[in-house]
C-alpha positions as CSV (number, residue, x, y, z in Angstrom):
1,M,0.0,0.0,0.0
2,K,1.2,3.5,-0.9
3,A,2.3,5.7,2.0
4,F,0.3,8.9,2.3
5,N,0.6,12.1,4.3
6,I,-2.5,13.0,6.2
7,S,-1.8,16.7,5.4
8,D,-2.7,15.9,1.8
9,Y,-6.3,15.7,2.9
10,K,-6.3,18.6,5.3
11,V,-7.9,21.9,4.1
12,S,-5.1,24.4,4.3
13,K,-5.8,26.5,1.2
14,K,-8.7,27.7,-0.8
15,V,-10.9,24.8,-1.9
16,I,-12.7,24.5,-5.2
17,I,-15.0,21.6,-4.8
18,E,-15.1,20.6,-8.5
19,E,-11.4,20.2,-8.4
20,T,-11.3,17.9,-5.4
21,A,-10.9,14.1,-5.8
22,T,-13.7,11.7,-5.1
23,K,-11.4,8.7,-5.8
24,V,-7.8,7.9,-4.7
25,D,-5.5,5.0,-5.6
26,L,-3.8,3.6,-2.5
27,G,-2.0,1.0,-4.5
28,A,-3.7,-1.8,-2.7
29,S,-6.5,-4.3,-3.3
30,E,-9.9,-4.0,-1.5
31,D,-8.9,-6.9,0.8
32,E,-5.5,-5.2,1.6
33,I,-7.3,-1.9,2.5
34,K,-9.8,-3.9,4.6
35,D,-6.9,-5.6,6.5
36,A,-5.2,-2.2,7.0
37,L,-8.4,-0.8,8.4
38,R,-8.7,-3.8,10.8
39,T,-5.2,-3.1,12.1
40,T,-5.6,0.6,12.5
41,R,-9.0,0.5,14.2
42,K,-7.6,-2.0,16.8
43,D,-4.7,0.4,17.4
44,L,-7.1,3.3,17.7
45,A,-9.3,1.4,20.2
46,K,-6.3,0.5,22.3
47,F,-5.2,4.2,22.3
48,Q,-8.7,5.2,23.4
49,D,-8.3,3.0,26.5
50,T,-5.2,4.9,27.4
51,M,-7.0,8.2,26.7
52,Y,-9.8,7.2,29.0
53,A,-7.4,6.4,31.8
54,H,-5.5,9.7,31.2
55,G,-8.8,11.6,31.3
56,K,-7.7,15.0,30.1
57,Y,-8.7,15.0,26.4
58,A,-11.8,14.3,24.4
59,A,-12.0,13.7,20.7
60,L,-14.9,15.0,18.6
61,I,-15.3,13.5,15.1
62,C,-17.7,15.5,12.8
63,L,-18.9,13.7,9.7
64,Q,-20.6,15.6,6.8
65,G,-21.4,14.6,3.3
66,M,-24.3,14.3,0.8
67,D,-26.9,11.6,1.2
68,T,-25.3,8.1,0.6
69,A,-21.8,9.4,1.4
70,G,-21.3,6.4,3.8
71,K,-21.4,8.1,7.2
72,D,-23.3,5.3,9.0
73,S,-21.2,2.5,7.7
74,L,-18.0,4.4,8.4
75,I,-18.9,4.8,12.0
76,R,-19.7,1.2,12.3
77,E,-16.5,0.0,10.7
78,V,-14.0,2.5,12.2
79,F,-15.2,2.2,15.8
80,E,-16.0,-1.5,15.8
81,E,-13.2,-2.4,18.2
82,F,-14.0,0.3,20.7
83,N,-15.1,-0.4,24.2
84,S,-18.8,0.8,24.3
85,R,-17.9,3.2,27.1
86,G,-15.3,4.9,24.9
87,V,-17.4,6.2,22.1
88,V,-20.8,8.0,21.8
89,V,-22.5,8.7,18.5
90,H,-25.1,11.4,18.0
91,S,-27.2,11.6,14.8
92,F,-28.7,15.1,14.4
93,K,-32.0,15.3,12.6
94,T,-34.5,18.1,12.2
95,P,-34.4,20.3,15.3
96,S,-37.2,19.6,17.8
97,K,-39.5,22.3,19.2
98,N,-37.5,22.3,22.4
99,E,-34.2,22.6,20.5
100,L,-35.5,25.5,18.5
101,K,-36.2,27.4,21.7
102,H,-32.4,27.6,22.2
103,D,-29.6,28.9,20.0
104,Y,-28.6,26.6,17.1
105,L,-25.4,25.3,18.8
106,W,-27.1,24.3,22.1
107,R,-28.1,20.8,21.1
108,H,-24.6,20.1,19.9
109,Y,-23.0,21.5,23.0
110,I,-24.9,19.2,25.3
111,A,-23.9,16.2,23.2
112,L,-20.2,16.8,23.4
113,P,-18.0,13.9,24.6
114,Q,-16.7,13.8,28.1
115,R,-12.9,13.8,28.6
116,G,-11.5,10.4,27.9
117,K,-14.1,9.6,25.2
118,F,-14.6,9.9,21.5
119,G,-17.8,11.6,20.3
120,V,-19.1,11.2,16.8
121,F,-21.5,13.7,15.3
122,N,-23.3,12.1,12.3
123,R,-24.3,15.3,10.6
124,T,-23.2,18.2,12.7
125,H,-23.6,21.8,13.7
126,Y,-22.6,22.5,10.1
127,E,-26.1,21.6,9.0
128,N,-26.9,25.1,10.2
129,V,-24.9,26.6,7.4
130,L,-25.5,23.9,4.8
131,V,-29.2,22.7,4.7
132,T,-30.4,26.0,6.1
133,R,-28.4,27.9,3.5
134,V,-29.9,25.9,0.7
135,H,-33.3,26.2,2.4
136,P,-33.1,29.6,4.2
137,E,-36.8,29.4,5.0
138,Y,-35.8,26.9,7.8
139,I,-34.1,29.7,9.6
140,L,-37.4,31.3,10.2
141,N,-38.3,28.4,12.6
142,E,-35.5,29.6,14.9
143,N,-37.6,32.8,15.7
144,L,-34.5,35.0,15.7
145,P,-34.6,38.7,16.5
146,N,-34.6,40.9,13.3
147,I,-35.2,37.9,11.1
148,T,-38.8,37.9,10.0
149,K,-38.6,36.9,6.3
150,V,-36.1,35.1,4.0
151,S,-34.9,38.4,2.5
152,D,-33.5,39.3,6.0
153,I,-31.0,36.5,5.7
154,D,-28.1,38.0,3.8
155,E,-24.5,37.1,3.3
156,S,-23.5,38.8,6.6
157,F,-25.8,36.4,8.4
158,W,-23.9,33.4,7.1
159,Q,-20.5,35.0,7.8
160,Q,-21.6,35.7,11.4
161,R,-22.5,32.0,11.7
162,F,-19.1,31.0,10.4
163,E,-17.5,33.2,13.1
164,Q,-19.7,31.8,15.8
165,I,-18.9,28.2,14.8
166,N,-15.2,29.0,14.8
167,A,-15.4,30.6,18.2
168,F,-17.4,27.5,19.5
169,E,-14.7,25.1,18.2
170,K,-11.9,27.3,19.5
171,T,-13.4,27.2,23.0
172,L,-13.7,23.4,22.8
173,S,-10.1,23.0,21.6
174,E,-8.7,25.2,24.3
175,N,-10.4,23.1,26.9
176,G,-9.1,19.7,25.7
177,T,-11.3,18.6,22.9
178,I,-9.4,17.4,19.8
179,I,-11.6,18.1,16.8
180,F,-11.7,16.3,13.4
181,K,-14.0,17.4,10.7
182,F,-14.4,15.0,7.7
183,F,-16.2,15.9,4.4
184,L,-17.0,12.6,2.7
185,N,-16.6,13.7,-0.9
186,I,-18.6,11.6,-3.3
187,S,-19.4,12.2,-7.0
188,K,-22.9,12.8,-8.2
189,E,-22.6,9.7,-10.4
190,E,-21.6,7.6,-7.3
191,Q,-24.6,9.0,-5.4
192,K,-26.9,7.9,-8.3
193,H,-25.4,4.4,-8.1
194,R,-26.0,4.2,-4.4
195,L,-29.6,5.5,-4.6
196,L,-30.3,2.9,-7.3
197,R,-28.9,0.2,-5.1
198,R,-31.3,1.3,-2.3
199,L,-34.2,0.9,-4.7
200,N,-32.9,-2.4,-6.3
201,K,-32.2,-4.2,-3.1
202,K,-35.3,-4.9,-1.1
203,E,-33.4,-5.0,2.2
204,K,-32.1,-1.5,1.4
205,N,-35.5,0.0,0.5
206,W,-36.1,1.4,4.0
207,K,-33.1,3.7,3.5
208,F,-34.7,5.4,0.5
209,S,-36.8,8.6,0.7
210,P,-38.3,10.5,-2.2
211,G,-36.8,13.5,-0.4
212,D,-33.4,12.2,-1.5
213,L,-34.2,12.9,-5.1
214,K,-35.5,16.4,-4.3
215,E,-32.2,17.2,-2.5
216,R,-30.2,15.6,-5.3
217,K,-31.6,18.2,-7.7
218,L,-30.0,20.8,-5.5
219,W,-26.5,19.2,-5.8
220,D,-24.8,22.3,-7.2
221,E,-26.3,24.5,-4.5
222,Y,-25.0,22.1,-1.8
223,M,-21.6,22.1,-3.4
224,E,-21.4,25.9,-3.3
225,C,-22.4,25.8,0.4
226,Y,-19.8,23.1,1.2
227,E,-17.2,25.1,-0.5
228,A,-18.1,28.1,1.6
229,V,-17.9,26.0,4.8
230,L,-14.6,24.5,3.9
231,N,-13.1,27.8,3.1
232,N,-14.4,29.7,6.1
233,T,-14.1,27.1,9.0
234,S,-11.0,25.0,8.5
235,T,-8.6,26.1,11.2
236,E,-5.5,24.7,12.9
237,Y,-7.5,23.9,16.0
238,A,-10.4,22.4,14.1
239,P,-9.3,21.4,10.6
240,W,-11.4,20.0,7.8
241,Y,-10.3,16.9,5.9
242,I,-11.7,16.2,2.4
243,I,-12.0,12.4,2.1
244,P,-12.4,10.8,-1.4
245,S,-15.4,8.6,-0.7
246,D,-16.5,7.0,-4.0
247,S,-14.9,3.9,-2.4
248,K,-16.3,3.3,1.1
249,K,-13.4,1.0,2.1
250,T,-10.9,3.6,1.1
251,A,-12.7,6.4,3.0
252,R,-12.9,4.3,6.2
253,Y,-9.2,3.5,6.1
254,L,-8.2,7.1,5.5
255,V,-10.4,8.4,8.3
256,S,-9.1,5.8,10.8
257,K,-5.5,6.5,9.8
258,I,-5.9,10.3,10.2
259,L,-7.5,9.8,13.6
260,Y,-4.8,7.4,14.8
261,E,-1.8,9.4,13.6
262,T,-3.1,12.6,14.9
263,M,-4.2,11.3,18.3
264,T,-0.9,9.5,18.9
265,S,1.0,12.7,18.2
266,Y,-0.2,13.9,21.6
267,K,2.7,12.5,23.6
268,D,1.3,13.6,26.9
269,I,-1.6,11.1,26.6
270,K,-0.5,8.1,28.6
271,E,-1.8,5.9,31.4
272,P,-1.4,7.6,34.8
273,E,1.2,6.2,37.2
274,L,0.2,4.5,40.4
275,A,0.6,6.4,43.6
276,P,4.0,5.5,45.2
277,E,2.3,4.1,48.3
278,I,0.2,1.8,46.2
279,E,3.0,0.7,43.9
280,A,5.1,-0.2,46.9
281,K,2.5,-2.6,48.1
282,I,1.6,-4.4,44.9
283,S,3.3,-7.6,46.0
284,E,1.5,-7.4,49.3
285,Y,-1.9,-7.0,47.6
286,K,-1.2,-10.0,45.3
287,E,-0.4,-12.1,48.3
288,Q,-3.7,-11.1,50.0
289,L,-5.7,-12.2,47.0
290,K,-3.8,-15.5,46.6
291,N,-4.3,-16.3,50.3
292,E,-8.0,-15.7,50.4
């Protein structure tokens, strides 16, 4: 398998979506990629045990992508080896009446992972500058001051939201949350193939919604909004990674590798040492148990 640098996928300069790759050749067969994922996810799960014992950092993984991009299966495959106490997944749907009574970041804030744990947001706070930007009428449901009609929602509104999100993530980072944001980048042709698969396979029919086709017609509008998000909210403390995702196996491996290499770069994350008075009596404690 070809070696790769995770910085190749990090957004560090202006992004033009139509110029970004949806496929990448890792120089390996599907079975080899699957084996590499299996190894990396075991290493990542072992590291999480250490992080849990250390107890000073949390990891937040944000997954965004068009319908059928593979978010659900990626979560299942990448975190398969994790102790259930070590990872919490939140899938954010349409805001409830109670959530709409708070600011748009509130429901995400209360779902953040505790120190020592991984939290996965399947769709994220970025829906508030993606779906709502394509459908600005949804903003009216938030009952915001000075926003009474769609024409009140101008470019300065979206820029303000980008600034608010950056500030939100900066606060999290400064308080020990390591943030990863992954855009699962699929082609429109690949989405068509996956939607057809949902319709052709009876066991997949439940995943299909006519709304998927309505949103697909807005593909270009969504790409413009994703481009704005990537260019306005990728920071050193909360970077975006664009993951070529026409191959689900490749996308899963890339995400797992980026997570593992980044997390293990934090050299202060290690298991705490025993208190000297306990360590000095380990042999005594062993004997007590053996002599029960």
